[in-house]
C-alpha positions in Angstrom: -0.3 -0.1 0.1 1.3 3.0 -0.8 0.6 6.5 1.2 2.0 10.2 1.5 0.6 13.9 1.9 1.1 16.2 -0.6 0.9 19.1 1.7 3.9 18.8 4.0 4.9 22.3 3.0 1.4 23.9 2.9 0.9 24.3 6.6 -0.2 27.7 7.8 -1.2 28.3 11.6 -3.1 31.2 12.5 -1.7 34.6 13.1 -1.0 33.7 16.8 0.9 30.7 16.0 3.4 31.6 12.8 5.4 28.9 11.1 4.8 25.3 11.0 2.9 23.0 13.5 5.4 20.8 15.1 2.7 18.5 16.1 1.4 17.9 12.5 4.8 17.3 11.0 5.5 14.9 14.0 2.2 13.0 13.3 3.1 12.8 9.6 6.3 11.3 10.3 5.1 8.5 12.4 2.7 7.9 9.6 5.8 7.8 7.1 7.6 5.3 9.4 4.2 3.2 9.8 4.2 3.2 5.8 7.8 2.1 5.4 7.1 -0.7 8.0 4.3 -1.9 5.8 6.0 -1.6 2.5 9.1 -3.4 3.5 7.2 -6.0 5.1 5.0 -6.3 1.5 8.8 -6.6 -0.3 9.7 -9.3 2.1 6.6 -11.2 1.4 6.5 -10.5 -2.5 9.9 -12.1 -2.4 9.0 -14.8 0.1 11.6 -14.4 2.7 8.4 -14.2 5.1 5.3 -16.2 5.2 3.3 -12.9 6.3 0.1 -12.7 4.1 0.6 -8.9 3.8 -1.8 -8.4 1.1 -4.4 -10.6 2.4 -4.3 -10.8 6.2 -6.8 -9.0 8.0 -4.3 -7.5 10.4 -2.1 -6.2 7.7 -5.0 -4.9 5.8 -6.2 -3.0 9.0 -2.9 -1.9 9.2 -2.6 -0.3 6.0 -6.0 1.3 5.9 -5.3 3.1 8.9 -1.8 4.5 7.4 -4.1 5.4 4.5 -6.7 7.2 6.3 -4.0 9.1 8.7 -2.4 10.6 5.7 -5.8 11.9 4.2 -7.1 13.0 7.5 -3.6 15.1 8.1 -4.3 16.4 4.7 -7.5 17.6 5.7 -5.9 19.4 8.8 -3.5 21.1 6.5 -6.0 22.0 4.3 -7.8 23.8 6.6 -4.8 25.5 8.6 -3.3 26.7 4.9 -6.8 28.1 3.5 -9.2 28.6 6.3 -8.9 32.6 6.3 -8.8 33.1 2.7 -8.3 30.2 0.1 -4.7 30.9 -1.6 -5.5 29.8 -5.2 -1.8 29.8 -6.3 -0.5 28.1 -3.4 -3.5 25.4 -3.7 -2.9 24.8 -7.7 1.0 24.5 -7.2 0.6 21.8 -4.8 -2.3 19.9 -6.9 0.2 19.9 -9.5 3.4 18.7 -7.6 0.5 15.9 -6.5 -0.7 15.2 -9.5 2.6 14.9 -11.0 3.8 12.4 -8.6 0.8 10.5 -9.0 1.2 10.2 -12.7 5.0 9.0 -12.1 3.5 6.3 -9.8 1.3 5.1 -12.2 3.8 5.0 -15.2 6.5 3.5 -12.7 4.0 0.6 -11.6 2.7 -0.1 -15.2 6.5 -0.8 -16.3 7.0 -3.0 -12.8 3.6 -4.3 -12.7 1.6 -4.2 -15.7 -1.2 -6.4 -14.4 -1.7 -4.5 -11.2 -0.2 -1.0 -11.6 -1.6 1.8 -9.4 -4.8 3.5 -11.4 -6.0 5.5 -8.6 -3.9 5.4 -5.4 -3.4 7.4 -2.6 -1.8 10.2 -4.4 -4.7 10.5 -6.9 -7.1 10.2 -4.1 -5.3 13.1 -2.1 -5.2 15.3 -5.2 -9.1 14.8 -6.2 -10.0 14.8 -2.1 -8.4 18.0 -1.7 -10.2 19.8 -4.5 -13.5 18.3 -3.4 -12.9 19.5 0.5 -11.5 22.8 -0.4 -14.5 24.8 -0.1 -15.5 23.3 3.3 -12.5 25.4 4.8 -14.7 28.4 4.5 -17.8 26.5 5.9 -19.1 25.6 9.2 -17.8 22.2 10.8 -21.3 21.1 10.6 -20.8 21.0 6.7 -17.7 19.1 6.9 -18.3 16.6 9.4 -21.7 15.7 7.5 -20.1 15.4 4.3 -17.3 13.3 5.6 -19.7 10.9 7.3 -21.4 10.9 3.8 -18.4 9.7 1.9 -17.4 7.1 4.4 -21.2 5.8 3.9 -21.1 6.4 0.1 -19.8 2.7 -0.8 -22.6 1.0 1.5 -25.6 3.3 0.4 -24.8 3.7 -3.5 -22.6 0.8 -4.1 -24.3 -0.5 -7.9 -23.1 -2.5 -10.9 -23.4 0.8 -13.0 -20.0 1.8 -11.7 -18.3 -1.8 -12.1 -15.2 -1.6 -14.2 -11.9 0.5 -14.7 -13.7 3.4 -16.2 -15.3 4.3 -12.9 -13.1 2.8 -10.4 -11.9 6.2 -8.9 -15.5 6.7 -7.5 -15.4 3.6 -5.3 -19.1 2.9 -6.1 -18.6 0.2 -8.0 -16.1 -3.1 -8.6 -13.2 -2.6 -10.5 -12.4 -5.0 -13.4 -8.5 -5.0 -12.4 -6.6 -5.4 -9.4 -4.1 -3.0 -8.0 -1.2 -2.8 -5.5 -2.8 0.5 -4.1 -6.3 1.4 -4.7 -7.8 4.5 -2.9 -11.0 5.6 -4.1 -12.9 8.7 -3.4 -15.8 6.9 -1.6 -15.0 6.2 1.2 -11.6 8.3 1.5 -12.6 11.7 0.7 -14.4 11.1 4.0 -11.1 11.1 6.0 -10.0 14.3 4.7 -13.4 16.1 5.1 -13.3 14.7 8.7 -9.7 16.4 9.1 -11.0 19.4 8.3 -13.6 19.0 11.0 -11.0 18.0 13.1 -9.0 21.5 12.5 -12.1 23.3 12.9 -12.7 22.1 16.3 -9.1 22.6 17.5 -9.2 26.2 16.0 -12.3 27.3 17.4 -11.6 25.9 20.9 -8.6 28.1 21.2 -6.5 24.6 21.6 -4.2 25.4 18.2 -2.5 28.5 19.9 -1.7 25.7 22.8 -0.4 23.3 20.1 1.4 25.7 18.6 4.1 26.0 21.2 4.6 22.5 21.4 8.6 21.9 19.8 9.1 18.4 20.1 13.0 19.2 20.2 14.4 15.8 21.1 16.3 14.0 18.6 14.0 11.2 17.7 11.4 14.0 17.4 13.3 16.1 15.2 13.8 13.3 12.9 9.9 12.5 12.7 9.2 16.2 11.9 12.0 16.3 9.3 10.4 13.1 7.8 6.9 14.5 8.0 7.8 17.9 6.2 9.3 15.7 3.5 6.8 13.1 3.2 6.2 13.1 -0.6 9.7 12.7 -1.5 10.2 9.8 1.0 7.1 8.2 -0.6 8.3 8.4 -3.9 11.9 7.1 -3.3 11.5 4.5 -0.2 9.6 1.9 -2.0 11.8 1.7 -5.2 15.0 1.7 -2.8 13.4 -1.1 -0.7 12.2 -3.4 -3.6 15.5 -3.0 -5.1 17.3 -3.9 -2.2 15.2 -7.1 -1.2 15.3 -8.0 -5.1 19.1 -7.7 -4.8 19.5 -9.7 -2.1 17.2 -12.4 -3.8 19.8 -12.5 -6.9 22.8 -12.1 -5.3 22.5 -13.3 -2.0 24.0 -16.6 -1.0 21.7 -19.8 -0.5 18.6 -18.0 -0.7 16.2 -20.6 -1.9 13.1 -18.1 -2.4 11.3 -20.3 -4.8 11.0 -23.1 -2.4 9.4 -20.7 0.0 7.2 -19.2 -2.6 5.7 -22.4 -3.9 4.8 -23.4 -0.4 3.1 -20.1 0.4 1.2 -20.0 -2.9 0.3 -23.6 -2.8 -0.9 -23.2 0.9 -3.0 -20.2 0.0 -4.8 -21.7 -3.1 -5.3 -25.2 -1.0 -6.6 -23.4 1.7 -9.0 -21.3 -0.4 -10.6 -24.7 -1.5 -10.3 -26.8 1.8 -10.3 -24.4 4.5 -7.7 -26.3 6.4 -4.5 -24.5 6.7 -2.5 -26.9 8.7 -3.5 -29.6 6.5 -2.3 -27.6 3.5 0.5 -26.7 5.0 2.0 -30.1 5.4 0.2 -31.5 1.8 2.5 -28.5 0.0 5.8 -29.1 2.3 5.2 -32.9 1.2 4.5 -31.9 -2.7 7.6 -29.7 -2.6 10.1 -32.4 -1.1 8.6 -35.1 -3.5 9.3 -32.7 -6.3 12.7 -32.4 -5.2 13.1 -36.0 -4.5 12.0 -37.3 -7.5 14.2 -34.7 -9.6 10.8 -32.8 -10.9 11.7 -29.4 -9.1 14.4 -28.3 -11.4 12.9 -29.3 -14.5 9.9 -27.6 -13.5 11.2 -24.3 -12.6 12.8 -24.2 -15.8 9.5 -24.9 -17.7 6.7 -24.6 -15.3 4.3 -25.2 -18.2 5.2 -28.3 -19.3 2.3 -30.6 -19.5 4.1 -33.5 -18.4 5.4 -32.0 -15.5 2.3 -30.4 -14.6 0.6 -33.6 -14.4 3.7 -35.1 -12.2 3.3 -32.1 -9.6 -0.5 -32.6 -9.6 -0.2 -36.1 -8.8 2.4 -35.5 -6.0 0.0 -33.2 -4.7 -2.8 -35.5 -4.6 -0.6 -38.4 -2.7 0.3 -35.7 -0.2 -3.0 -34.3 0.7 -4.1 -38.0 1.2 -1.2 -38.6 3.6 1.0 -35.8 3.9 3.7 -37.9 5.5 4.4 -39.7 2.2 7.7 -38.2 1.9 8.5 -37.7 5.6 9.4 -41.6 6.2 
């Protein structure tokens, strides 16, 4: 999952609190750390260094959702702080152009890296579009931003229809996309997080709490590092995943004795088996048995070289059926 805020340089507090709001930078820095942890875990899982189901497990999905929501929520706060007195159109459009350019680069890069699952409408696309939608609410009562935010959160449940199915309308979030993607953050429900960020900022400003929060400096070294990361969240977002992915790939290719193909087979076999049998322990044992059988019968290396060979596929299927009936076949 892929997430960042495009407003790391657009924060303005009230006239009583000049300069950046340190707490906001700190919060965004924490979100950046969480994002890096998630993507590094995804990379390790992709190359089968670990058996964590990062893309599918409920815990990891919740983690990814919380990261995306936090960036959109913080973008809403930043939007309100920057424009609640007067919409600064020149500044706004400059930031929009930067985010849209970054979003286009992500789509282009992932198209070449993962053409089947490239990013069509990800976190940056959503931040740009949500900011445009949410901008007028910075000049309205918090009641309107709150109602609009809750409405966007509920839209996928209220308006979901096959009319919006397919990739042409995937940006709405109101239908089922025809294609999968490594990062998919549609307007509904995610714009709701940006609008509720505006609501939160409006509440803080009107309660007088903003002036007190603006005095917090967080000057310790860890805090300064987090604040720096928060201020530079967009370039970190654009650079960190290619770097991490490249490093893990390099270890896969150059690392001594890294049998990631066996791990990948075990992982994919277990996942496929579990979908049909709903018995993960049995599937793990059967797939481990199948892998051992393939290697014992000298089928493994030829199968890696020509995975579509019908004869090898038949042998593998026969081994799998045998191991499913008795996972201890090759343990004796």
